[in-house]
C-alpha positions in Angstrom: -7.5 -22.4 -116.4 -7.0 -25.2 -114.7 -8.4 -26.1 -111.2 -6.6 -26.1 -108.2 -5.4 -29.6 -107.1 -7.2 -30.3 -103.8 -4.8 -30.2 -100.9 -3.8 -34.1 -99.2 -6.2 -34.4 -95.9 -3.8 -34.5 -93.6 -3.7 -38.4 -92.2 -4.2 -39.9 -88.8 -0.8 -40.0 -88.0 -0.3 -36.4 -88.4 -3.0 -36.2 -85.4 -1.9 -38.5 -83.5 1.9 -37.0 -83.7 0.4 -33.5 -82.6 -1.2 -34.9 -79.5 1.3 -36.7 -78.6 4.2 -34.4 -78.6 1.7 -32.2 -76.7 0.7 -34.5 -74.3 4.5 -35.7 -73.8 5.2 -31.8 -73.3 2.1 -31.3 -70.5 3.8 -34.5 -68.6 7.0 -33.6 -68.4 6.5 -30.7 -65.6 3.7 -33.0 -63.5 5.0 -34.6 -60.2 4.6 -37.7 -58.4 2.2 -40.2 -59.5 0.0 -37.8 -61.6 3.7 -37.3 -63.8 4.6 -41.1 -63.8 0.7 -41.3 -64.9 0.6 -39.4 -67.8 4.2 -40.6 -68.9 2.9 -44.4 -68.8 -0.3 -43.2 -70.8 1.9 -41.5 -73.5 4.1 -44.5 -73.5 0.6 -46.6 -73.9 -0.5 -45.0 -77.1 2.9 -45.4 -79.1 2.0 -49.2 -78.5 -2.0 -48.8 -79.4 -0.7 -46.6 -82.8 2.1 -49.0 -83.8 -0.5 -52.2 -83.5 -3.2 -50.1 -85.3 -0.5 -49.3 -88.0 0.5 -52.6 -88.9 -3.1 -53.8 -88.9 -4.1 -50.9 -91.6 -1.2 -50.7 -93.5 0.0 -54.5 -93.2 3.9 -53.7 -93.3 6.0 -57.0 -95.0 8.0 -56.6 -91.8 5.0 -56.7 -89.5 6.9 -59.2 -87.2 9.2 -56.7 -86.7 7.2 -53.8 -85.3 5.0 -56.0 -83.0 8.5 -57.1 -81.8 9.3 -53.3 -81.0 5.4 -53.0 -79.4 6.1 -55.7 -77.1 9.2 -53.8 -75.4 7.3 -50.7 -75.5 4.7 -52.9 -73.4 7.6 -54.4 -71.1 8.6 -51.0 -70.7 5.0 -49.5 -69.6 5.0 -52.2 -67.4 8.1 -51.7 -65.7 7.5 -48.3 -65.4 3.8 -49.2 -63.6 5.5 -51.9 -61.4 8.5 -49.0 -60.2 4.8 -46.2 -59.4 2.7 -48.5 -58.1 5.3 -50.7 -55.6 7.8 -47.9 -54.3 8.6 -49.9 -51.0 10.1 -52.7 -53.0 12.4 -50.3 -54.9 15.1 -51.5 -52.2 14.1 -54.8 -52.8 17.4 -56.1 -54.9 15.2 -58.8 -56.7 12.6 -56.0 -57.6 15.0 -53.8 -58.9 16.5 -56.8 -60.9 13.6 -57.5 -62.9 12.5 -54.1 -63.3 16.0 -53.1 -64.8 15.3 -56.4 -67.2 12.3 -55.3 -68.2 13.5 -51.8 -69.1 16.5 -53.6 -70.8 13.8 -56.1 -72.9 12.4 -52.9 -74.4 16.1 -52.2 -76.1 16.7 -55.5 -77.0 13.6 -56.1 -78.7 13.6 -52.7 -80.7 17.2 -54.2 -82.2 15.6 -57.1 -83.3 13.0 -55.4 -84.5 15.5 -52.9 -86.4 17.2 -55.9 -87.7 14.2 -58.0 -89.3 13.4 -54.2 -90.8 15.3 -54.8 -93.3 15.2 -58.6 -95.2 17.6 -60.9 -96.4 19.4 -59.9 -99.8 20.8 -63.3 -101.7 23.5 -61.0 -102.7 25.0 -60.2 -99.3 24.7 -56.7 -100.1 23.5 -55.7 -96.2 26.2 -57.6 -94.8 28.1 -54.2 -95.9 26.0 -52.3 -93.7 25.9 -54.7 -90.9 29.6 -54.2 -90.3 29.2 -50.3 -91.1 26.8 -50.3 -88.2 29.2 -52.5 -85.9 32.1 -49.8 -86.4 29.8 -46.8 -85.7 29.0 -48.5 -82.7 32.7 -49.3 -81.6 33.4 -46.1 -82.4 30.9 -44.6 -80.2 32.1 -46.9 -77.3 35.2 -44.9 -77.4 33.3 -41.9 -76.8 30.8 -43.6 -74.3 33.2 -45.3 -72.3 35.2 -41.9 -71.6 32.1 -40.0 -70.7 30.0 -42.6 -69.1 31.5 -45.7 -68.2 34.6 -44.6 -66.8 33.1 -42.3 -64.2 30.0 -45.0 -63.5 32.9 -47.3 -62.9 35.0 -45.2 -60.4 32.5 -43.0 -59.1 31.9 -45.5 -56.1 28.5 -44.0 -55.5 26.4 -46.7 -56.3 25.8 -50.6 -55.8 27.3 -52.9 -58.3 23.4 -53.5 -59.5 22.9 -49.9 -60.2 26.3 -49.7 -62.2 26.0 -53.0 -63.8 22.1 -51.7 -65.1 23.7 -47.9 -66.3 26.7 -50.6 -68.1 24.0 -52.5 -69.8 22.1 -49.9 -70.7 25.0 -48.4 -72.6 25.9 -51.3 -74.2 22.5 -52.1 -75.5 21.8 -48.9 -76.5 25.1 -49.4 -78.8 23.3 -52.1 -80.1 20.4 -50.4 -80.9 22.7 -47.8 -82.7 24.5 -50.5 -84.6 20.8 -51.7 -86.0 19.7 -48.3 -86.6 22.5 -47.6 -89.1 22.8 -51.2 -90.6 18.8 -49.8 -91.4 20.0 -46.6 -92.3 22.7 -47.7 -94.9 20.9 -50.7 -96.3 18.0 -48.5 -97.3 19.5 -45.4 -98.2 17.5 -42.0 -98.4 14.6 -42.5 -96.2 11.3 -42.1 -96.5 9.1 -39.4 -94.5 7.5 -42.7 -92.6 11.4 -43.5 -92.3 12.4 -40.1 -91.2 9.9 -40.6 -88.1 11.0 -43.5 -87.2 14.9 -42.9 -87.4 13.8 -39.7 -85.5 12.2 -41.7 -82.7 15.0 -44.3 -82.4 17.4 -41.4 -81.7 15.1 -39.7 -79.2 14.9 -43.0 -77.2 18.5 -43.2 -77.4 19.3 -39.6 -76.7 17.3 -40.2 -73.6 19.3 -43.2 -72.3 22.2 -41.2 -72.9 21.1 -38.3 -71.1 20.2 -41.0 -68.1 23.4 -42.6 -68.3 25.5 -39.1 -67.7 23.2 -38.5 -65.1 24.1 -41.4 -63.4 27.9 -40.5 -64.3 28.2 -36.7 -62.7 26.8 -38.6 -59.7 22.8 -37.5 -59.7 20.1 -39.4 -58.0 18.9 -42.2 -60.1 15.7 -41.0 -61.2 16.0 -39.8 -65.1 16.1 -35.9 -65.6 13.2 -34.3 -67.4 15.0 -34.2 -70.7 15.5 -38.2 -70.4 11.6 -38.1 -69.4 10.3 -36.0 -72.8 13.0 -38.1 -74.8 11.5 -41.2 -74.2 8.2 -40.4 -74.4 8.5 -38.1 -78.1 10.2 -41.7 -79.2 7.2 -43.4 -78.4 5.1 -40.8 -80.1 7.5 -40.7 -83.0 7.4 -44.6 -83.9 3.9 -44.7 -83.1 3.5 -42.0 -85.8 5.5 -43.7 -88.0 3.6 -46.8 -87.9 0.5 -44.7 -88.4 1.9 -43.1 -91.7 1.0 -45.0 -94.9 4.4 -45.3 -96.4 5.1 -47.8 -93.5 5.2 -50.6 -95.8 8.6 -48.8 -97.0 10.4 -48.8 -94.0 13.4 -51.2 -94.4 13.3 -51.7 -97.9 16.3 -52.4 -99.5 17.8 -49.6 -101.7 20.2 -51.4 -104.6 21.9 -48.3 -105.4 22.9 -47.8 -101.5 26.8 -48.6 -101.5 29.6 -46.9 -100.0 29.1 -43.4 -99.8 31.5 -40.9 -99.1 30.0 -39.5 -96.3 30.6 -43.3 -94.8 34.2 -43.5 -95.6 34.3 -39.9 -94.3 32.4 -40.9 -91.0 35.2 -43.9 -90.7 38.0 -41.6 -90.7 36.9 -39.6 -88.1 36.1 -42.5 -86.3 39.6 -43.9 -86.9 41.4 -40.9 -85.6 39.3 -39.0 -83.4 38.7 -42.2 -81.2 42.7 -42.6 -80.0 42.6 -38.7 -79.6 40.0 -38.7 -76.8 41.3 -41.7 -75.1 44.7 -40.0 -74.8 43.4 -36.7 -74.1 41.5 -37.8 -71.5 44.1 -39.8 -70.0 46.6 -36.8 -70.0 44.2 -34.7 -68.3 42.6 -36.7 -65.6 44.2 -38.5 -62.7 45.0 -41.7 -62.9 42.6 -44.3 -61.1 44.6 -46.4 -58.2 41.5 -48.3 -56.8 40.1 -51.8 -57.6 38.9 -51.0 -61.0 42.1 -49.2 -62.0 43.2 -51.7 -64.9 39.9 -51.0 -66.8 41.3 -47.7 -67.5 44.0 -49.3 -69.6 42.4 -52.4 -71.1 38.7 -51.3 -72.0 40.1 -48.3 -74.1 42.8 -50.6 -75.8 40.0 -53.6 -76.6 37.8 -51.0 -77.9 40.2 -49.5 -80.1 42.1 -52.7 -81.4 38.3 -54.1 -82.0 38.0 -51.2 -83.9 40.9 -51.1 -85.9 39.8 -54.7 -86.5 37.0 -54.1 -88.0 37.9 -51.3 -90.1 40.6 -53.6 -92.0 37.5 -56.1 -92.4 35.4 -53.1 -93.6 38.4 -52.3 -96.2 39.0 -56.5 -97.1 34.7 -56.0 -97.8 35.1 -52.8 -99.6 38.3 -54.3 -101.6 36.7 -57.1 -102.4 33.5 -55.2 -104.2 36.1 -53.2 -106.1 37.5 -56.2 -107.5 34.0 -57.7 -108.3 32.9 -54.3 -110.0 36.0 -54.3 -112.1 35.7 -57.7 -112.8 32.0 -57.5 -113.7 33.0 -54.4 -115.7 35.3 -56.3 -117.3 33.2 -58.4 -118.6 30.5 -56.4 -119.4 33.3 -54.7 -121.5 34.5 -58.3 -122.9 30.8 -58.6 -123.7 30.6 -54.9 -125.2 33.4 -55.6 -127.7 32.2 -59.1 -128.2 28.9 -57.9 -129.6 30.1 -54.7 -130.9 32.3 -57.1 -133.3 29.0 -59.1 -133.9 27.1 -56.2 -135.0 29.9 -54.8 -137.4 30.0 -57.8 -138.9 26.4 -57.9 -139.8 26.3 -54.4 -140.7 29.0 -55.2 -143.0 28.4 -58.4 -144.5 25.5 -60.3 -145.9 24.1 -63.1 -144.0 23.2 -65.4 -147.0 26.7 -65.9 -148.4 28.6 -64.4 -145.8 30.2 -62.0 -148.1 30.9 -58.4 -147.5 28.2 -56.2 -148.1 27.6 -52.6 -150.0 28.6 -50.7 -146.8 31.8 -52.6 -147.2 32.5 -52.0 -150.2 31.9 -48.0 -149.8 34.8 -48.3 -146.5 37.1 -50.3 -149.0 36.4 -47.8 -152.2 37.2 -45.1 -149.5 40.6 -46.2 -148.8 41.5 -47.2 -152.5 41.0 -43.3 -153.3 43.7 -42.3 -154.9 45.4 -45.1 -155.8 45.5 -47.9 -158.6 42.4 -50.5 -158.3 39.8 -52.5 -160.2 36.2 -52.7 -159.4 34.1 -55.2 -161.4 30.4 -55.0 -161.3 28.2 -58.1 -161.7 24.9 -58.7 -162.6 23.5 -62.6 -163.0 21.5 -63.1 -166.2 18.3 -64.7 -166.2 18.6 -65.5 -162.2 15.0 -64.3 -161.9 13.6 -66.7 -163.7 15.2 -69.4 -161.8 13.9 -67.8 -158.7 10.3 -66.8 -159.9 10.5 -70.7 -161.3 12.2 -73.1 -158.4 11.6 -70.5 -155.2 13.3 -68.7 -153.6 15.1 -71.3 -151.5 16.7 -72.9 -154.3 17.4 -68.9 -155.3 19.3 -68.8 -152.1 21.7 -72.1 -152.8 22.1 -70.8 -156.1 23.4 -67.4 -155.0 25.6 -69.3 -152.1 27.3 -71.5 -155.1 27.6 -68.5 -157.0 29.6 -66.6 -154.0 31.7 -70.0 -153.7 33.0 -69.3 -157.1 33.6 -66.0 -156.9 35.5 -66.6 -154.3 37.6 -69.4 -155.8 38.7 -67.1 -158.5 39.1 -63.7 -156.9 41.8 -62.0 -154.5 40.5 -63.1 -150.4 37.9 -60.8 -149.4 37.5 -59.2 -152.4 34.2 -60.3 -153.4 30.8 -58.5 -152.1 27.3 -58.9 -153.0 25.2 -55.5 -153.0 22.2 -57.3 -152.8 19.5 -59.5 -154.7 21.7 -61.1 -157.9 24.1 -58.1 -158.1 28.1 -58.6 -156.7 30.8 -57.0 -156.9 34.8 -57.5 -156.7 37.0 -54.7 -155.9 41.3 -55.7 -156.7 43.6 -53.0 -155.0 46.8 -52.8 -157.2 45.2 -54.0 -160.5 45.7 -52.7 -163.5 43.2 -52.7 -166.7 44.9 -56.0 -168.2 44.0 -57.9 -164.8 40.6 -56.8 -164.5 39.9 -57.8 -168.2 42.1 -61.4 -167.0 39.5 -61.8 -163.7 36.9 -60.6 -165.6 37.0 -63.9 -168.1 37.8 -65.5 -165.3 34.7 -65.3 -163.3 32.3 -65.7 -166.7 34.0 -68.8 -166.7 33.3 -69.7 -163.3 29.7 -68.6 -163.3 29.0 -70.3 -166.5 29.5 -73.8 -165.4 26.6 -75.7 -165.1 25.0 -75.6 -161.4 22.8 -78.4 -159.6 20.2 -76.9 -157.8 16.9 -78.9 -156.2 17.8 -82.0 -158.3 18.2 -79.9 -161.5 21.2 -78.9 -163.8 20.8 -74.9 -164.3 22.6 -72.5 -166.0 23.5 -69.1 -165.6 25.7 -66.1 -167.2 26.4 -62.8 -165.9 27.3 -59.5 -167.5 30.1 -57.6 -166.1 31.1 -54.0 -165.6 34.9 -52.9 -165.0 36.3 -50.3 -163.8 40.2 -50.1 -164.3 41.1 -47.0 -161.6 44.3 -45.2 -162.8 44.8 -43.5 -159.4 42.5 -40.2 -159.9 40.6 -39.9 -157.0 37.4 -41.2 -156.7 34.5 -40.8 -154.4 32.7 -44.0 -153.7 29.8 -43.1 -155.2 31.7 -42.4 -158.8 33.7 -45.3 -158.6 29.7 -47.3 -158.0 28.3 -45.2 -160.8 30.9 -45.7 -163.0 31.2 -49.4 -162.7 27.3 -49.7 -162.8 27.5 -47.2 -166.1 29.8 -50.3 -167.9 27.2 -52.8 -166.4 24.3 -51.3 -167.7 26.4 -51.4 -171.3 27.5 -55.4 -170.9 23.8 -56.4 -170.5 22.7 -54.1 -173.4 25.4 -55.7 -175.3 23.4 -59.1 -175.0 24.5 -60.4 -171.7 27.4 -62.2 -171.0 29.7 -59.7 -171.8 32.3 -57.8 -170.3 32.5 -53.6 -170.7 35.3 -51.7 -169.5 34.3 -48.2 -168.5 34.6 -45.4 -170.7 34.0 -41.8 -170.7 31.5 -42.2 -173.5 29.5 -44.2 -171.0 28.9 -41.3 -168.5 28.4 -39.0 -171.4 25.7 -41.1 -172.8 24.2 -41.3 -169.7 24.0 -38.1 -168.7 22.2 -38.2 -172.2 19.6 -40.6 -171.1 18.9 -38.5 -168.2 18.8 -35.4 -170.0 16.2 -37.2 -172.4 14.5 -38.5 -169.5 13.5 -35.4 -168.1 12.8 -34.0 -171.4 10.6 -36.4 -172.1 8.5 -36.1 -168.7 8.7 -32.3 -169.0 7.2 -33.4 -172.9 4.6 -35.1 -172.0 3.5 -32.5 -168.8 3.1 -30.1 -171.4 1.8 -31.9 -174.9 5.3 -31.6 -176.0 4.8 -34.8 -178.5 3.0 -35.0 -181.5 1.8 -37.9 -183.5 2.7 -39.0 -187.4 1.0 -42.0 -190.0 2.4 -43.8 -192.3 -0.3 -45.1 -194.8 -0.5 -49.0 -195.3 -1.6 -49.8 -198.6 -3.8 -52.7 -200.3 -1.5 -53.5 -203.9 -4.7 -55.0 -205.2 -6.9 -52.2 -204.7 -4.3 -49.3 -204.4 -6.7 -47.7 -201.4 -5.1 -47.4 -197.7 -6.3 -50.1 -195.6 -4.7 -48.6 -192.2 -2.2 -45.9 -190.8 0.8 -46.7 -188.4 0.7 -44.3 -185.7 4.7 -43.1 -185.5 5.4 -41.1 -182.2 7.2 -37.9 -182.6 9.1 -35.6 -180.5 10.6 -31.9 -181.4 11.8 -30.1 -178.2 12.0 -26.1 -178.4 15.2 -24.6 -179.9 16.8 -28.5 -180.0 14.7 -30.3 -183.4 13.7 -33.7 -183.8 14.6 -36.4 -181.8 15.0 -39.7 -183.3 12.5 -42.4 -181.8 15.2 -44.6 -181.6 17.0 -42.5 -179.1 14.2 -41.4 -176.9 11.8 -44.6 -177.2 14.2 -46.5 -175.2 14.6 -44.1 -172.8 11.0 -44.2 -172.4 11.0 -48.5 -171.7 14.0 -48.2 -169.3 12.4 -45.0 -167.1 9.0 -46.6 -167.5 7.8 -43.5 -169.2 6.6 -45.7 -171.9 3.7 -46.6 -170.4 2.1 -42.9 -169.6 3.4 -42.1 -173.2 1.8 -45.4 -175.1 -1.9 -44.3 -173.2 -1.4 -40.8 -174.4 -0.3 -42.0 -178.2 -3.0 -44.5 -178.3 -5.7 -41.8 -177.3 -4.3 -39.0 -179.6 -4.2 -41.5 -182.5 -7.8 -42.9 -182.0 -9.0 -39.3 -181.5 -7.3 -38.0 -184.6 -8.1 -41.1 -186.7 -11.8 -41.5 -186.0 -12.6 -39.1 -188.6 -10.6 -41.1 -191.3 -11.8 -44.6 -190.0 -15.5 -42.7 -190.8 -15.0 -41.6 -194.2 -12.5 -44.1 -195.2 -12.7 -47.2 -193.7 -8.9 -46.7 -192.5 -7.8 -48.4 -189.3 -5.2 -47.2 -186.9 -2.5 -48.8 -185.8 -0.6 -48.4 -182.8 2.6 -49.8 -181.3 2.4 -51.5 -177.9 5.3 -52.1 -175.5 6.1 -54.9 -173.2 5.4 -52.7 -170.1 1.9 -51.7 -171.8 1.2 -55.2 -172.3 2.3 -56.4 -168.8 -0.3 -54.2 -167.2 -3.0 -56.2 -165.8 -5.7 -53.6 -167.2 -4.4 -52.9 -170.6 -7.1 -54.4 -171.9 -9.6 -52.3 -169.8 -7.7 -48.8 -171.0 -7.7 -50.1 -174.7 -11.4 -50.6 -174.6 -12.1 -47.3 -172.7 -10.1 -45.5 -175.6 -11.8 -47.0 -178.3 -15.2 -46.5 -176.6 -14.3 -42.7 -175.9 -13.9 -41.9 -179.5 -16.9 -44.0 -180.7 -14.6 -46.3 -182.8 -15.5 -50.0 -183.2 -12.3 -52.7 -182.3 -12.2 -53.1 -186.2 -10.7 -50.0 -186.5 -7.9 -50.7 -184.2 -4.7 -52.8 -184.9 -2.1 -53.3 -182.0 1.7 -53.6 -183.3 3.8 -56.0 -181.0 7.4 -57.0 -181.4 8.2 -60.6 -181.6 10.3 -61.2 -178.8 7.8 -59.0 -176.5 4.7 -61.7 -177.8 7.0 -64.8 -177.9 8.0 -64.1 -174.2 5.3 -62.8 -173.0 2.0 -65.0 -174.8 4.0 -67.9 -174.7 5.3 -68.0 -171.0 3.5 -69.7 -167.6 1.6 -66.4 -167.3 -1.6 -66.9 -168.8 -2.8 -63.4 -168.4 -1.1 -61.5 -171.6 -2.9 -64.4 -173.9 -6.2 -64.0 -172.4 -5.7 -60.3 -172.7 -4.9 -60.6 -176.2 -7.7 -62.9 -177.0 -10.5 -60.3 -175.2 -9.3 -57.7 -177.3 -9.4 -60.2 -180.6 -12.9 -60.7 -179.6 -14.0 -57.1 -179.4 -12.5 -56.8 -183.3 -9.2 -55.4 -182.4 -6.4 -57.2 -184.7 -3.0 -58.2 -183.1 -0.1 -57.7 -185.3 3.8 -59.3 -185.0 6.1 -56.1 -185.5 9.1 -56.3 -187.1 8.6 -60.0 -187.9 12.3 -62.1 -188.4 14.6 -59.9 -186.6 13.6 -61.6 -183.1 13.1 -64.9 -182.4 12.5 -66.0 -186.4 10.7 -69.0 -185.3 7.9 -70.0 -187.6 6.6 -72.7 -185.4 6.0 -70.3 -182.9 2.9 -68.7 -185.2 0.4 -71.3 -184.6 0.7 -70.8 -181.1 0.4 -66.7 -180.9 -3.2 -65.0 -180.8 -2.1 -62.8 -184.1 -3.6 -61.8 -187.2 -1.3 -59.7 -189.1 2.8 -60.2 -189.8 4.4 -57.2 -190.8 8.0 -57.8 -192.4 11.1 -56.2 -191.4 12.8 -54.5 -194.4 16.2 -56.5 -193.7 14.1 -58.9 -196.2 12.4 -56.3 -198.1 15.6 -53.9 -199.1 17.3 -56.9 -200.9 14.6 -57.0 -203.8 15.8 -54.2 -205.4 19.1 -56.5 -206.1 19.9 -58.8 -208.6 17.7 -62.1 -208.0 20.8 -64.4 -207.3 22.7 -62.1 -204.6 19.8 -62.2 -202.1 18.4 -65.7 -203.1 18.7 -66.9 -199.2 16.7 -63.8 -197.9 14.4 -64.1 -200.8 13.4 -67.7 -200.1 12.9 -66.8 -196.6 10.7 -63.9 -197.2 8.5 -66.6 -199.9 8.3 -68.9 -196.5 7.2 -66.2 -194.3 4.4 -65.4 -197.0 3.5 -68.8 -197.6 3.1 -69.4 -193.9 1.0 -66.5 -193.4 -1.4 -67.7 -196.2 -1.2 -71.1 -195.0 -2.2 -69.6 -191.4 -4.8 -67.3 -192.5 -2.9 -64.2 -191.8 -2.3 -61.0 -193.5 1.2 -59.8 -194.6 2.7 -56.7 -194.4 5.8 -55.3 -196.1 7.7 -53.1 -194.4 10.3 -50.4 -195.6 9.2 -50.6 -199.5 11.1 -47.7 -201.5 11.3 -48.6 -205.0 9.1 -49.6 -207.6 11.4 -52.8 -208.0 10.6 -53.9 -204.2 7.1 -53.3 -204.8 7.3 -55.2 -208.4 9.0 -58.5 -206.6 6.4 -58.1 -203.4 3.6 -58.4 -206.2 5.0 -61.4 -208.0 5.4 -63.5 -204.5 1.8 -62.3 -203.7 2.3 -60.1 -200.7 -1.1 -57.8 -201.1 0.0 -55.3 -198.5 3.0 -52.8 -197.9 4.6 -49.8 -196.8 7.4 -47.6 -197.3 8.2 -44.5 -198.7 7.3 -45.5 -202.2 3.8 -44.6 -201.2 4.5 -42.1 -198.1 6.2 -40.5 -195.8 5.2 -40.8 -192.1 2.7 -37.5 -192.2 0.9 -35.3 -189.6 -2.2 -35.6 -188.8 -3.4 -32.5 -191.3 -1.5 -33.9 -194.1 -3.4 -37.5 -193.6 -7.0 -36.6 -194.7 -5.3 -35.3 -198.1 -3.3 -37.7 -198.7 -6.7 -40.0 -198.1 -8.8 -38.0 -200.5 -6.1 -38.3 -203.3 -7.0 -40.1 -206.4 -6.1 -44.2 -206.1 -2.6 -44.9 -207.7 -3.2 -47.1 -210.7 -3.1 -50.8 -210.2 -0.9 -53.1 -212.7 -2.0 -55.8 -214.4 
């Protein structure tokens, strides 16, 4: 449970308010000098409360409060003079001075009310000032009707008394105007402001009661109601000054404006004031004395002034409305411009200015159901240029590519999908038009570039989707275009492939294979077979090559040529390769211990590029207790040349580290990749495995394969000169074995000796009698 919040302690203003109101109530019934003394004391407490509150809370408009306190002091002085000098009350100068002191109180109060509201640079408070004058002018009509007119025509008082009463009425209208201005300028009041406004209203009520008393012909001494209102006004204003929220009084409220209540007040004044004047004129007898002229002139002037003020207010209102309308129109224009900018940024590429993928999706949605062509482009070799020359040069190259694409494609048809991928959407284009456009794009991209002071060359692969009018979702169109693009890159790059349904079926089959491979890796559904590598001199098996096999349940075996590319594409080749290495070493440990047969394991480019590849290999050897001499790693020629001879020295360092531990590195399928003998001396390799494309011709008559035979002899000669072992793969006939023996090739592998065997059959094969070696 939470403890209840402590009750807020009543402040000094609360105690003063209660004591002051009680004192005022006690002073009202007192007569004579006692009543006057109590009246004066209550007034003085209000002055003291204001000064103490200003000193304690330090409001910004402290001068306004001091002016109002000075006015109260003057009124107290007038009260004291009137009480202490009863004999001078018949003296006109004395009465005039006392009246001026009383009137000064109202004037200083009005000035203080004006200074409470700070000046606004936007002239927002000019509306509130005019509204206060309108309220005061409207009230003047009623005040003249019920106070001024009776006083002027009563004849019971002298000119000085009548003038003083009328002056009170006029100055009270000024106080009313400034009070109205304060309320309209500051909006909803705080508690302190409520006390202050109540005090001013009480003061006006007391003055109004006094004037009504005079208008009724009663003695000039104030009635008890007026006395109570005056004392209550002093107490309320003093309590407001003592309240902690006094600094907020007069604080401008930006949200204040021409409210409905204010408009209704204006309408009432405009309608009621003429009615009051007309009703008094009809129901009262017409005066014929010296001041008869005032009966017509004063109401007419007041009504005319009220009309003029209302017209001015209407003009200000219209000006405000027009200003806000212009501001709103300007804001709407800015919003529209901002919306256009946001749309431009959301649908366009900031680097090239081309549309982006979102814009392409919109246009594809519009083109759905009609004939269109979609070209998907991927720049060949851009990553290498970007990595070599840096991103600024890459960005410059992309901008130039975008310019060339714009030059050959219809306006607005080219978009950048991201990175080095672009697309071209051409509504209404058939297959022939799309193919011609693709040829033009190939030629435009293929032209040389001058970037960062270098001449560069770039090509692109293009997948073409020729719309046939069938409804295609935007995602489906992009997917089909991507399939064609993927086929173009797989075909050797710088190619054009038009989408065919067979591509989608092939992609679905690849997705099925990828799913199956993930499941097989998790469920131990893969296996290893091993094919011996035979020494033709001794007939012994020197190594076995580990070959991955996969036979999904109920589907039969899947060829490695089908699932290995899928594993490489999806990245599964890394965990599969790690599993294959560990499984081959575990199964081949006994073969190495008993027969000194090494294990040869294939390694993919993704595995080799892993920074911890060497550590993983050495850990696998250590965990299976096999020395480095018991392992040979096979890498394709293209992988070795692109990675081991590149700018990144880490691959060479990795291979050299493995060789230092006795592990041999073999070039697999040599002759099918770069086929450059000049690379061999740079590569950290120990073994060349010659592809079957060279050994398969050895069974034919010698004259029909002389060039291949010559190349095979050259490989063998280079291997001997570089002290590299050579292994001929795919040996299937005795004639091929004989020819290889004649050429000096010592190590062979192929079905002539053994097909790939499961692990259980390898032991039996190794225990067989040695094959006879021809002399």
